[in-house]
C-alpha positions as CSV (number, residue, x, y, z in Angstrom):
1,M,4.2,-30.7,-19.9
2,M,3.1,-29.0,-16.7
3,E,0.8,-26.0,-17.3
4,K,2.5,-22.7,-16.4
5,S,1.1,-21.3,-13.2
6,F,2.7,-17.8,-13.5
7,D,3.5,-15.5,-16.3
8,L,6.5,-14.0,-14.4
9,I,8.6,-14.9,-11.4
10,T,11.1,-12.5,-10.0
11,F,13.9,-12.9,-7.4
12,G,15.4,-10.2,-5.1
13,E,15.4,-8.3,-1.9
14,A,12.6,-6.2,-0.4
15,M,13.4,-3.3,2.0
16,L,11.6,-0.8,4.1
17,R,12.0,2.6,2.6
18,L,11.9,5.5,5.2
19,S,11.5,9.0,3.9
20,P,11.2,12.4,5.7
21,P,8.0,14.1,4.7
22,H,7.7,17.4,2.8
23,Y,11.2,17.3,1.4
24,Q,12.8,17.5,4.8
25,R,16.3,16.2,5.5
26,L,16.9,13.3,7.8
27,E,18.5,15.4,10.4
28,Q,15.5,17.6,10.8
29,C,12.6,15.2,10.5
30,S,10.5,14.0,13.4
31,S,8.6,11.3,11.5
32,L,9.2,9.0,8.5
33,E,6.9,7.8,5.7
34,V,7.1,4.0,5.3
35,H,7.0,2.1,2.0
36,V,8.1,-1.3,0.9
37,G,10.0,-1.8,-2.3
38,G,12.9,-3.5,-4.1
39,S,13.8,-3.7,-7.8
40,E,12.5,-7.2,-8.6
41,L,9.5,-6.8,-6.4
42,N,8.6,-3.6,-8.1
43,V,8.8,-5.4,-11.5
44,A,6.4,-8.1,-10.2
45,V,3.9,-5.4,-9.0
46,G,4.1,-3.6,-12.4
47,A,3.5,-6.8,-14.3
48,S,0.6,-7.7,-12.1
49,K,-1.0,-4.2,-12.8
50,L,-0.9,-5.1,-16.5
51,G,-2.8,-8.3,-15.8
52,L,0.1,-10.8,-15.7
53,S,0.2,-13.4,-12.9
54,A,3.4,-12.9,-10.9
55,S,5.3,-14.5,-8.0
56,W,8.1,-13.0,-6.0
57,V,10.9,-15.2,-4.5
58,S,13.0,-13.9,-1.6
59,A,13.8,-14.3,2.1
60,V,12.5,-12.1,4.9
61,P,13.0,-12.3,8.6
62,D,10.5,-14.2,10.6
63,N,9.3,-11.2,12.6
64,Q,6.9,-8.3,12.4
65,L,8.8,-6.5,9.7
66,G,9.0,-9.6,7.5
67,R,5.2,-10.0,7.9
68,L,4.7,-6.3,7.1
69,V,6.6,-6.9,3.8
70,I,4.5,-10.0,2.9
71,N,1.3,-8.2,3.7
72,R,2.2,-5.3,1.3
73,V,3.2,-7.8,-1.4
74,R,0.0,-9.8,-1.1
75,E,-2.0,-6.5,-1.3
76,Q,-0.7,-6.2,-4.9
77,D,-1.9,-9.7,-5.8
78,I,1.7,-11.1,-5.9
79,D,2.2,-14.7,-5.0
80,T,4.6,-15.3,-2.0
81,S,4.6,-19.1,-2.0
82,Y,8.4,-19.3,-2.5
83,V,9.4,-16.6,0.1
84,I,11.5,-18.0,2.9
85,F,10.7,-16.8,6.5
86,S,14.2,-16.9,8.0
87,E,15.5,-17.1,11.5
88,V,18.7,-15.5,10.2
89,G,19.3,-11.9,9.4
90,R,17.2,-8.8,9.3
91,L,15.1,-6.7,7.0
92,G,17.1,-4.2,5.0
93,I,16.3,-0.5,5.2
94,Y,17.0,2.5,3.1
95,F,16.4,6.1,3.8
96,L,15.4,8.4,0.9
97,E,15.7,12.2,1.1
98,L,13.7,13.7,-1.7
99,G,15.4,16.8,-3.1
100,A,14.6,19.8,-5.2
101,S,16.9,21.9,-7.3
102,P,19.7,22.5,-6.7
103,R,19.7,19.7,-4.0
104,A,19.6,16.2,-5.5
105,S,17.7,13.4,-3.8
106,Q,19.9,11.1,-1.7
107,V,19.8,7.4,-0.6
108,L,21.3,6.1,2.6
109,Y,21.4,2.2,2.8
110,D,21.2,0.2,6.0
111,R,20.9,-3.3,4.5
112,Q,23.9,-5.3,5.6
113,Y,23.2,-8.8,7.0
114,S,19.7,-8.9,5.5
115,S,17.9,-12.3,5.5
116,I,18.2,-12.7,1.7
117,S,21.9,-11.9,1.7
118,M,22.4,-14.8,4.2
119,A,20.0,-17.3,2.7
120,D,21.4,-20.7,1.7
121,P,21.1,-20.9,-2.1
122,Q,20.2,-24.6,-1.8
123,K,16.9,-23.7,-0.2
124,F,15.6,-22.5,-3.5
125,N,14.5,-25.4,-5.8
126,W,14.7,-23.4,-9.0
127,E,13.8,-26.1,-11.4
128,D,10.6,-26.7,-9.5
129,I,9.9,-22.9,-9.0
130,L,10.7,-21.9,-12.6
131,G,9.1,-24.9,-14.2
132,R,5.8,-23.2,-13.4
133,S,6.6,-19.8,-15.1
134,R,6.8,-18.3,-18.6
135,A,9.4,-15.7,-17.6
136,F,12.0,-15.0,-14.9
137,H,13.5,-11.7,-14.0
138,V,16.4,-10.6,-11.8
139,S,18.6,-7.6,-11.6
140,G,22.3,-6.8,-10.9
141,I,21.4,-5.7,-7.4
142,T,20.7,-9.2,-6.2
143,P,24.1,-10.9,-6.9
144,A,25.7,-7.7,-5.5
145,L,24.3,-8.4,-2.0
146,S,26.5,-11.4,-1.1
147,K,28.1,-14.6,-2.4
148,Y,25.0,-16.4,-1.4
149,T,22.7,-14.3,-3.6
150,A,25.3,-14.4,-6.4
151,D,25.3,-18.2,-6.3
152,A,21.5,-18.3,-6.1
153,T,21.2,-15.9,-9.1
154,A,23.4,-18.1,-11.2
155,D,21.5,-21.2,-10.1
156,A,18.2,-19.6,-11.0
157,L,19.3,-18.4,-14.5
158,K,20.7,-21.8,-15.3
159,A,17.5,-23.5,-14.2
160,A,15.4,-20.9,-16.2
161,R,17.3,-21.8,-19.3
162,K,16.9,-25.5,-18.7
163,V,13.1,-25.3,-18.2
164,G,12.6,-22.8,-21.1
165,C,11.7,-19.6,-19.3
166,L,12.2,-16.3,-21.0
167,T,15.0,-14.6,-18.9
168,S,15.3,-10.9,-18.4
169,Y,18.0,-9.1,-16.5
170,D,18.3,-5.4,-15.5
171,L,22.0,-4.5,-15.1
172,N,21.1,-2.0,-12.4
173,Y,24.7,-1.2,-11.2
174,R,24.9,0.2,-7.7
175,A,28.3,1.6,-6.8
176,K,27.4,1.5,-3.0
177,L,27.2,-2.3,-3.2
178,W,30.3,-3.3,-5.3
179,S,33.0,-2.1,-7.5
180,E,32.9,-2.1,-11.3
181,A,35.5,-4.8,-11.4
182,E,33.5,-7.0,-9.0
183,A,30.3,-6.4,-11.0
184,R,32.0,-7.4,-14.2
185,K,33.6,-10.6,-12.8
186,C,30.3,-11.8,-11.4
187,Q,27.9,-10.8,-14.1
188,E,29.7,-11.5,-17.4
189,P,29.4,-15.3,-17.0
190,L,25.7,-14.9,-16.3
191,M,25.0,-13.2,-19.6
192,Q,25.0,-16.5,-21.5
193,Y,21.7,-17.3,-19.8
194,I,20.0,-14.0,-20.5
195,D,17.4,-13.4,-23.3
196,V,16.5,-9.8,-22.6
197,L,18.9,-7.2,-21.1
198,I,17.7,-3.9,-19.8
199,T,20.4,-1.3,-19.0
200,T,21.6,2.3,-19.4
201,E,24.6,3.6,-21.4
202,E,26.3,4.4,-18.1
203,D,25.8,1.0,-16.5
204,T,27.0,-0.7,-19.7
205,R,30.2,1.3,-19.7
206,R,30.9,0.8,-16.0
207,V,30.1,-2.9,-15.8
208,F,31.2,-4.2,-19.3
209,G,33.6,-1.4,-20.3
210,M,31.5,-1.0,-23.5
211,A,30.5,2.2,-25.2
212,G,29.2,2.8,-28.7
213,D,29.1,6.1,-30.5
214,N,25.5,6.4,-29.4
215,Y,22.9,4.5,-27.4
216,K,21.6,2.7,-30.5
217,Q,25.1,1.4,-31.3
218,T,25.6,0.4,-27.7
219,A,22.5,-1.8,-27.8
220,R,23.7,-3.4,-31.0
221,L,27.2,-4.1,-29.6
222,L,25.7,-5.7,-26.4
223,A,23.5,-8.0,-28.5
224,E,26.3,-9.0,-30.8
225,K,28.7,-9.7,-27.9
226,F,26.4,-11.7,-25.6
227,G,23.8,-13.0,-28.0
228,F,20.8,-11.4,-26.3
229,R,17.4,-11.8,-28.0
230,A,16.6,-8.2,-27.1
231,V,18.4,-5.2,-25.5
232,A,16.6,-2.2,-24.1
233,I,18.4,1.0,-23.1
234,T,16.6,3.5,-20.9
235,M,17.5,7.2,-21.1
236,R,16.8,9.9,-18.5
237,G,17.4,13.6,-19.2
238,D,17.6,15.8,-16.1
239,L,15.9,19.1,-16.8
240,S,15.8,19.7,-13.0
241,V,15.5,17.6,-9.9
242,L,11.7,17.6,-10.3
243,R,11.4,17.6,-14.1
244,N,13.0,15.0,-16.4
245,N,12.7,13.6,-19.9
246,W,12.3,9.9,-20.1
247,T,12.5,7.5,-23.1
248,A,14.0,4.2,-24.2
249,I,15.0,2.3,-27.3
250,A,15.2,-1.4,-28.0
251,F,17.3,-3.6,-30.3
252,Y,15.6,-6.7,-31.5
253,E,16.3,-9.1,-34.4
254,G,18.8,-6.7,-36.0
255,K,16.5,-3.6,-35.8
256,I,16.4,-0.6,-33.6
257,Y,13.0,0.5,-32.2
258,D,12.3,3.8,-30.5
259,D,9.4,5.5,-28.8
260,K,8.3,9.0,-27.9
261,T,9.9,11.0,-25.1
262,Y,7.9,11.8,-22.0
263,E,8.5,15.0,-20.0
264,V,7.6,14.0,-16.4
265,E,7.1,15.9,-13.2
266,I,8.6,14.0,-10.4
267,I,6.7,13.1,-7.3
268,D,8.9,10.0,-6.8
269,R,11.3,8.6,-9.4
270,V,12.3,5.4,-7.5
271,G,11.0,2.4,-9.3
272,A,10.6,4.1,-12.7
273,G,13.2,1.8,-14.3
274,D,11.5,-1.2,-12.8
275,S,8.2,-0.1,-14.2
276,F,9.7,0.1,-17.6
277,V,11.0,-3.5,-17.2
278,A,7.4,-4.7,-16.3
279,G,6.0,-3.1,-19.4
280,F,8.8,-4.4,-21.6
281,I,8.4,-8.0,-20.3
282,Y,4.6,-7.7,-20.9
283,G,5.3,-7.0,-24.6
284,M,8.0,-9.6,-24.9
285,L,5.6,-12.3,-23.6
286,Q,3.3,-11.4,-26.5
287,D,6.2,-11.3,-29.0
288,D,5.5,-7.7,-29.6
289,I,8.6,-5.6,-29.1
290,K,6.9,-2.4,-30.1
291,K,4.2,-2.9,-27.5
292,G,6.8,-3.7,-24.9
293,L,8.7,-0.5,-25.6
294,R,5.5,1.7,-25.6
295,Y,4.0,0.1,-22.4
296,G,7.4,0.2,-20.6
297,N,7.9,3.9,-21.4
298,A,4.4,4.8,-20.4
299,M,4.6,2.9,-17.1
300,A,7.9,4.5,-16.3
301,A,6.4,7.9,-17.0
302,I,3.4,7.2,-14.8
303,K,5.5,5.9,-12.0
304,H,7.2,9.3,-11.6
305,S,3.8,10.7,-10.4
306,I,3.2,8.1,-7.7
307,P,4.8,8.1,-4.2
308,G,6.5,4.9,-3.1
309,D,8.3,2.2,-5.0
310,F,5.3,0.5,-6.7
311,C,3.7,1.7,-9.9
312,L,0.1,1.7,-8.9
313,T,-1.5,2.0,-12.3
314,D,-3.6,-0.2,-14.6
315,I,-3.6,-1.3,-18.2
316,G,-6.3,1.2,-19.1
317,E,-4.3,4.2,-17.9
318,V,-1.1,2.9,-19.6
319,E,-2.9,2.4,-22.9
320,A,-4.5,5.8,-22.7
321,L,-1.1,7.5,-22.1
322,T,0.4,5.6,-25.1
323,K,-2.4,7.1,-27.2
324,G,-1.7,10.7,-25.9
325,A,-4.0,11.1,-23.0
326,G,-4.3,14.7,-21.9
327,L,-3.9,16.3,-18.5
328,R,-7.5,17.5,-17.9
329,I,-9.1,16.0,-14.8
330,A,-10.9,12.6,-15.5
331,R,-14.5,12.9,-14.4
């Protein structure tokens, strides 16, 4: 059998994120801060920070913006061998206004006709790509982009199951991309290929129409209906725009696992869920559900303190937080 070259391969869109500085609104700013991000790419970066080898699969335009993305990805030690440089389409953009109570943060998308949404699914040789990986991750954002990405997602998950990859899927419902009915019709057939589902109670209700009496029962119901190996449900409590509680639970082999709750000060909450996924996959690849939950929660908590989409941490910082690291300056 071919030796696995990567611990994790992810598939999804990367966008430029443009944010007004100093909590300004778009209509008043005269400059914009530039970051690169995207759900599955964020997961790959988080996994790499924990020491896993990771590759990101996508399509970007063959121009300066596409090369900007690739440069940022390679800076994080992520393999880009399977990224397509496309003559078709553009790079998606999203604008993020960071808020403060009582004004919530807001996202404005400008991502239609992106290169990945127009990429021919047949250009991805998934059996060859995933035959070199221990795990494959994708989220519900990717099939929402277009029929092309929906078909590519289905092809990838079928190939992953065939070659024996651990498959993880973040439901990640985005109402600005598709309706609840469209999301259910597309994604329910995909669940037969998923080993690990990461979701929220709200996304579960909106996409699958399922709701337990509490989040633990919701996780159990999901596992029983779809046959997942593991289900993780993340939970955010909004104390204010700039202060939240964060935690998650997991259902695995008939048991519920939980972890402590972090109170976080929010510099930037985008990518926190993706950071949790990275930590959770790290644990699953070691067959240690408790470690996955602890590391996922710690990474998500740390991400709130870091500007941009990427969780720029390391395994030492994550482990220290799981053990109760204090807030005094590290000298």
